C-alpha positions as CSV (number, residue, x, y, z in Angstrom):
1,X,26.9,-23.8,33.6
2,X,29.0,-26.5,32.0
3,X,32.2,-25.7,30.2
4,X,30.6,-26.2,26.9
5,X,27.7,-23.9,27.8
6,X,30.2,-21.3,29.0
7,X,32.2,-21.5,25.8
8,X,29.0,-21.2,23.7
9,X,27.8,-18.2,25.7
10,X,31.2,-16.6,25.3
11,X,31.1,-17.2,21.6
12,X,27.8,-15.4,21.3
13,X,28.7,-12.6,23.8
14,X,32.0,-11.7,22.0
15,X,30.5,-11.2,18.5
16,X,31.8,-7.8,17.4
17,X,31.3,-5.6,14.4
18,X,34.4,-5.8,12.2
19,X,35.0,-3.2,9.5
20,X,38.8,-3.7,9.1
21,X,39.7,-6.5,6.7
22,X,42.9,-7.9,5.2
23,X,42.9,-8.2,1.4
24,X,42.9,-12.0,1.6
25,X,40.2,-13.9,-0.2
26,X,37.6,-15.9,1.7
27,X,37.5,-19.6,0.7
28,X,34.5,-21.0,-1.1
29,X,34.4,-23.6,1.7
30,X,33.8,-20.8,4.3
31,X,31.3,-19.0,2.0
32,X,29.4,-22.2,1.4
33,X,29.3,-22.9,5.2
34,X,27.9,-19.4,5.8
35,X,25.3,-19.8,3.1
36,X,24.2,-23.1,4.5
37,X,23.9,-21.7,8.0
38,X,21.8,-18.8,6.6
39,X,19.6,-21.2,4.6
40,X,18.5,-22.9,7.9
41,X,17.4,-19.7,9.7
42,X,13.9,-19.8,10.9
43,X,11.3,-17.4,9.6
44,X,7.8,-16.2,10.6
45,X,5.3,-18.9,9.6
46,X,8.1,-20.6,7.8
47,X,7.5,-18.3,4.8
48,X,11.3,-18.2,4.1
49,X,11.1,-14.7,2.5
50,X,14.8,-14.1,2.5
51,X,17.4,-14.8,-0.1
52,X,21.1,-13.7,-0.3
53,X,23.4,-12.7,-3.1
54,X,27.0,-13.5,-2.5
55,X,29.2,-10.8,-3.9
56,X,33.0,-11.1,-4.3
57,X,33.4,-8.9,-7.4
58,X,35.5,-5.9,-6.4
59,X,33.6,-3.4,-8.6
60,X,30.3,-4.5,-7.1
61,X,31.7,-4.4,-3.6
62,X,32.8,-0.8,-4.3
63,X,29.3,0.1,-5.6
64,X,27.8,-1.3,-2.5
65,X,30.3,0.6,-0.3
66,X,29.7,3.8,-2.2
67,X,26.0,3.6,-1.5
68,X,26.0,3.3,2.3
69,X,27.6,0.1,3.2
70,X,31.1,1.5,3.4
71,X,32.8,-1.6,4.9
72,X,32.1,-3.4,1.6
73,X,34.9,-1.5,-0.1
74,X,37.5,-3.4,2.0
75,X,35.6,-6.7,2.5
76,X,36.5,-9.9,0.6
77,X,32.8,-10.8,0.4
78,X,29.4,-9.3,1.0
79,X,26.1,-11.1,1.6
80,X,23.3,-8.9,0.2
81,X,20.1,-9.8,1.9
82,X,16.8,-9.7,-0.1
83,X,13.3,-10.1,1.3
84,X,10.2,-10.9,-0.7
85,X,9.0,-7.3,-0.6
86,X,5.4,-8.2,0.4
87,X,3.8,-5.0,1.8
88,X,1.3,-7.1,3.8
89,X,4.2,-8.8,5.6
90,X,6.5,-5.8,6.0
91,X,6.9,-6.3,9.8
92,X,7.5,-10.0,9.6
93,X,9.9,-9.6,6.7
94,X,11.9,-7.1,8.8
95,X,12.0,-9.6,11.7
96,X,13.1,-12.4,9.4
97,X,15.8,-10.1,7.8
98,X,17.1,-9.4,11.3
99,X,17.2,-13.1,12.2
100,X,19.1,-13.9,9.0
101,X,21.6,-11.1,9.4
102,X,22.5,-12.1,13.0
103,X,22.9,-15.7,11.9
104,X,25.2,-14.7,9.0
105,X,27.3,-12.6,11.4
106,X,27.6,-15.6,13.8
107,X,28.3,-17.9,10.8
108,X,31.1,-15.6,9.7
109,X,32.6,-15.7,13.2
110,X,32.3,-19.5,13.3
111,X,34.3,-19.6,10.1
112,X,37.1,-17.4,11.6
113,X,36.0,-14.2,9.8
114,X,35.1,-10.8,11.0
115,X,31.8,-9.3,9.8
116,X,29.6,-6.3,9.9
117,X,26.1,-5.3,9.1
118,X,25.5,-2.2,7.0
119,X,22.6,-0.8,5.0
120,X,22.3,0.7,1.5
121,X,21.3,4.4,1.7
122,X,19.5,6.9,-0.5
123,X,19.5,5.6,-4.1
124,X,21.7,2.6,-3.1
125,X,19.0,0.0,-3.2
126,X,18.0,0.9,-6.7
127,X,21.5,1.2,-8.0
128,X,22.5,-2.2,-6.6
129,X,19.2,-3.7,-7.8
130,X,20.0,-2.5,-11.3
131,X,23.6,-3.7,-11.2
132,X,22.7,-7.2,-10.0
133,X,19.5,-7.8,-11.9
134,X,17.4,-8.0,-8.7
135,X,13.6,-8.2,-9.5
136,X,11.7,-5.1,-8.8
137,X,9.4,-6.6,-6.1
138,X,12.4,-7.7,-3.9
139,X,13.4,-5.5,-1.0
140,X,17.1,-4.9,-1.0
141,X,18.6,-2.9,1.8
142,X,20.8,-5.0,4.3
143,X,24.4,-6.1,3.7
144,X,26.7,-8.3,5.7
145,X,30.3,-7.6,4.9
146,X,33.0,-10.2,5.8
147,X,36.7,-10.9,5.5
148,X,39.7,-11.9,7.5
149,X,40.1,-9.4,10.3
150,X,43.0,-6.9,10.1
151,X,43.9,-6.9,13.8
152,X,46.6,-4.3,13.4
153,X,44.1,-1.9,11.8
154,X,41.6,-2.6,14.6
155,X,44.2,-1.9,17.3
156,X,45.1,1.4,15.6
157,X,41.6,2.9,15.5
158,X,40.6,5.4,18.2
159,X,38.8,4.1,21.2
160,X,35.1,4.3,21.0
161,X,33.7,6.4,23.9
162,X,30.5,4.3,23.8
163,X,32.3,1.0,24.1
164,X,31.1,-1.5,26.8
165,X,27.6,-2.3,27.9
166,X,25.2,-1.0,30.5
167,X,24.9,-3.1,33.6
168,X,22.4,-6.0,33.6
169,X,19.9,-4.3,36.0
170,X,19.6,-1.4,33.5
171,X,19.0,-3.7,30.6
172,X,16.8,-6.5,32.0
173,X,13.8,-5.8,34.1
174,X,12.2,-8.7,36.2
175,X,8.5,-9.1,36.2
176,X,7.8,-5.4,35.6
177,X,9.7,-2.2,34.5
């Protein structure tokens, strides 16, 4: 592998969920970059069923956090992911949602931010829908939170006993299981 390829692979491999944020604002330049990267994510049959709502309002972030996406309460910005809500395309919309979320996480990292995926729980989707004027047919569930990483807070958290990854031979099977 070339040096560029190694650096790109390392960038992808070192993406981590970040839930500890500094209170600093995220620049409009960074937000616009993340939005533009998200706008170009592929979708099944190029249906482009996804949209996002960029949320910076503190009260709305707290509402999102109180309804399942806890990291939103400390985040500077959240990207609320919407899909078209077409019941005939439920599986492909779930696939497209996942593609968008992963790309938003990588876009945040590319802009020097930490980010995390979370989901709205219980009545959360309906409460957020009402607060933000989201049309009834849209599916609202997934949230990407982002902000400047609080490295001190990350270092202070307890070690995760499940950290690390299984070895490659347990993950990837060649030709058959």
